[in-house]
C-alpha positions, 0 to 999 in steps of 0.5 A: 551861318552867314557872315555879318557885315563889318560896319567899318568895312561897309563904310570903306566900301561905300566911300570907295563906291562914292569915289568911283561914282564921282569918276563915272557918274551915277546915271547908268551904273551897274553893280558889275561895272562898279565892282570892275571899276573898284577892281573887286568882284560883285560879291564884295558889294552884294555882301554889304548891300542887298541890291543896287538900290540899297547901295544907292541909299547908302551912298546918299546917306554917306554923302549927306554925312560927309557934307555935314562934316565938312560944313561943321568943320568950316571956320565959324560954323559954331560961332554966332559972331561969324556971318553965314555968308562967310561960311557959304563962301568957304563952302563954295571954294571948298566944293569947287576946289580940286579936292571936292569938285568931283564930289560936287559934280556927283551931288549935282548929278544926283539932284538932277536925276532925282528932279527928272524922276530918273533916280530909282530911290527917293531922295527927299531926306537928302535935300530936306536934311541939308536944309534942316542942318543948315537951319541949325546954323541959322538958329544958332545965330538967333533966327527962329526955327521955322524961319531958319528952315525956310531961309536954309531951304532958299539958301541951299536952292540958290547955292545949288543953282549957282554951283550948277550954273558955274559947272555948266557955263564955266563963268566963275566971275558972274556966278561968284558975283551972284554968290556975293549977293546971296551971302549979303542977303542971308547975312541981312536976313539973319541980322533982321531976325535977331 
């Protein structure tokens, strides 16, 4: 009888895989290379995942969960009196800080590969889910749901573009000036929707 995969062990494996992919990149990973990087056999991976694509789907789901958890933990997330711009700025500093920079690079790489049609699994939920999640923050501040979803889509796309710009150019001053404008825009849009 086949042994059932332990959900907690599976999550630990996915977290270890994410950490490894943050170091090596996701573009050309193999199960064998990934297992070697983890100091494990490929059997550890194939015990929990049918193939490379199933592992990649699990990585995307876990990254999404981790992003939502980090945003939800941002001071003011649940407080309608706190401006969304403040939350955006906190996320920026967290995502580009030493503890999260590798994860941020991995997420931008995944999005870039998906946009280029070079990711072997579909990722619409990865991006759309983030917009829906950020939309809940806007709804909590009085914005109608449809407008919140559209605003969150624009906010996320602009934010991702600014992160990519900064990561590509290293020009923090210019990127953060644009970020401040983005924060002022979203706060004004929320105020106008109330």
